[in-house]
N, C-alpha and C positions, 0 to 999 in steps of 0.2 A: 504494500500500500504506500502511495506517495504521501509525503508530508510537505508542509508549507515552507520549511526552512531547509536549505541544502548545506551540508557540512562543506567547508571550504578546505581544500588540500593545503597543507603547509608548504610542500614543495613538489616538484615534478616526479620525485622518486617514491612518493607515498604509495602504499599498496592499494589496489583498487577497492578492496573491501573496507579499508580504513577511510577512503574518500567518498564512499557511496553517498549519492545525494538523497537517498531515501532513508538514511539513518535518522531515527526520531529524536529531535533535539529535546523534546519534553522529558525524555529519559535522563538527560544530563542535568536537569534541574532538581535540586534537593527537595525533600518534602517542604511544603509551604511554611510549616512551623519553624523551619531552620533557614528560610530564605528571606532576603531583602530584594524586593522588586523595584527596579529603578527604570523609569520610562521617560524618554523624550516625548514631546507632544506633536508639533507640526512635522508632517512628513513621516511620522512614526506611528502614533496612535490615530492621528487625524489626517485625512486627505487635504492636500493643498487647495486653496480657494483663490479666486482672483484678487481678493484683499484679505489681510489678516483678520478683519472683523467678520468675515463671511464663513469661517470654518464652522463645522457642525459636528456635534457629538452624537453618534447614533445611540438610541436608547439601550441597545444590547451592550454597547461598550460601557455605558454608565453603570449598568447592573454588574458587569464583569469586574469593573474596578472596585465597586463597593464590596463584592464578595472576596476579592483578593485582599483588600485592605483588612477585612474581618478575619480571613483564614491565616493571614500572616501575622496576626496580632498587632496590626497597625504598621508593619514594616513595608509599606508601599509608598513610594515618593515619585512625584512628577519632577523632571529635571529639564528646565526650559530656559530659553533666552527671554521669554516673556516675563513681565513683572508678576508678582504674586497676585496683585489685584486683578490683572488681566486673566490669569489662570482661573481664578475663582469665578469671574464672570462667565468664562467659557463653559465651565463644568457645573455651574449653579443648577440646583441648590447644593450639590455635593461639595465638600471641602476635604482635601487630602493633604498630607504632608507634602512639602514642595520645596524645591530649590529654584529660585527665580533670578532673572537678570544675569544669566551666565555665571551664577555663583555669588552674586551681590546680596541676595536675600535668601533666608531659609526659614521654614516653619516646620517644626518637628511633629506637632500634633494639630489636628483640625481645629481644636478650640484654643490654641495658643497664639500669642502675638508673634508677628513677623520679627525675625532677628536679622539685622543688617550685619553682614560679614566684613566689616572694615572697608566698606566701599563707598566713597564719596560720590555724589552725583556729578555728572559732567559739568564743566565750567559753562556758565550761561552764554558768554561771548563766543566760545567755541561752538556751542550748540547753534547759535544764531548763524554763524558762518556756514556750518554744515547744512543747516536747514535750507539755506538759499540754493543749495545744489538741486533741490527738488524743482526749481523753476527752469531747469535746463530743458525739460520736455514735459508735455502733458502725459499723464499716466504714471509718473514717478510719485510714489506715495511716501509720505514722511510719517514715521512712527517714533514718538518720543517715549522711551521707556524709563526715563529718569536717570538710570545708571548708564544708559547707552542710547544711541540714536540710530534708527534703521532707515535706509533708503530702499524701498521696494520698487523693482522695475519689471515685475511680471507682466504688467500692462504696457510696458515701454521697453521691450528687450533691446531695441536699437540703441538705447541710451547707456548701456552697461559700460562701455569704454569711457564715455564722457564722464560718468559718475566717478569711476575710479581715478581718472586723471585729475578731476577737481579735488578729490579727497587727498591725492598725493601732493598737490600744490599747497593745500592748507597745512599738511604735515611738514612740508619743506619750510614753510613760513614760520612754523612753531615746532622746531626740532626738539625742544625740551618738554613738550606737552606729554604727560604720561598716558598716552592713549594707544589702543590697538585697533587694527582694522580686521574685521572678521568677514571674509567672503562666504556667502551662503548661496542657497538656491534662489536665484533671482532677487537677491538682497545683498546690500553692502551695509554692514553694521559697524559702528564706531563706539568703542566702550573704554572706560578707564582701565588702565593696566593694573596688574596685581591680583586678579582673581579670574577664575575660569569655572566651567562646570565641574572639572576635576577637583578644584580646591573646595568647592561646595560639597561634593560627595565625600571628600576626605573628612570634612568637618561633620557631616551627617553621620558617618559611620562610627563616630566616637560616642554617639548618644543612643540610649535606648529608644525604641525597641530594635534599632538597626545594629547596635554594637554586637560583635561576635557572630553575626550571621554571614552566610555565603551569599553575596549579591549576584544578580544578573542585571545587565543594562542593555537596553535596546535603543539605538539612535540612528539617524539617517545622514546627518550633515557633517562637514569637516569640524564644526564646533563640538561634535561629540567625540572626536578622536582622542581628546585628552582623557576622557572617562574610559574609553576602550583600553587605553594604555595602563590604567591603574587597577583594572579588575583582577589580574593575576596576583596582585598584592594581597587580595582577600580570598584567594582560591576561588574567585568568581569567574563568570562568563559574560561575554558581550556578543551582541548580534547587530549587524548593520541592516539597513533597509534601502533597497534600490541601488546599491553600489557595493563594490568590493572595498574592504577597508582592512588595514593592518590590525592585528591583535584581536580579531573576532573569531568566534567558534562557528559562525554560520551567517547566512544572509537571507533576509526576507525579500520578496519581490515588491511588495506594496503594503501600505498600512492595513488593508483588508486582511492580508496574511497574518500580520501581527495580532489583529483583533481575534482572528480565529485561533491562533496559537495560545493566547491568554485564556480564551474560553476552554481550550483543550486542557490546560493546566488544572482548571477547576474540575474537570471530568475524570482526572486520574484516580 
């Protein structure tokens, strides 16, 4: 029987039975009571939409996440570049533990206050200059996340080069500004340096109920690579979505495959 996730061979010499694409990844996941479930949102749990505000949470996914949160004893967290406030609006009325703003924010429990992880918001003047880039072309959407600023060009793909060139000019003019540029899927995001999704996960894993568990993480974009890289430190696993990535145990084709896989974990 075929499964949604294919094991990725480590090298060309791996034996065929070890690289079989129909090996069930669910069998690699520890019992839910010993597991920490870490999930990116856009492009992983949810399909992309023309604009960030148009993403949609299928009712079946909401039910799956609620059950996983319950059966892991609360050790399920959403790990996103979106702010915690934005995450909560998307998944309302549900609240889950979450890492937001690429590691800038963290909430351990649904009923707890957000904890800022030593991440100052972007400088207002820098934001103003970056925001002006959106005027380069109709269809460029500006998203202010507080700790970062994103320029979405899904509706203006022709503007990609111009956007990155404009960002490079600003960085050249401000060489000492502590910022990083994160290329994504039809988005250019600029954030404060000094924190990443991985730094957020490292902090998360020091707290109950995540502490001492074996995590698995699913993500789709290059911003998730830092988390892929640290999963072995916890004897954990990671899976990519829609692309091959280093340090992963397997690959999903699309968010629909991820949603089916998570439901499968509940049926074990």
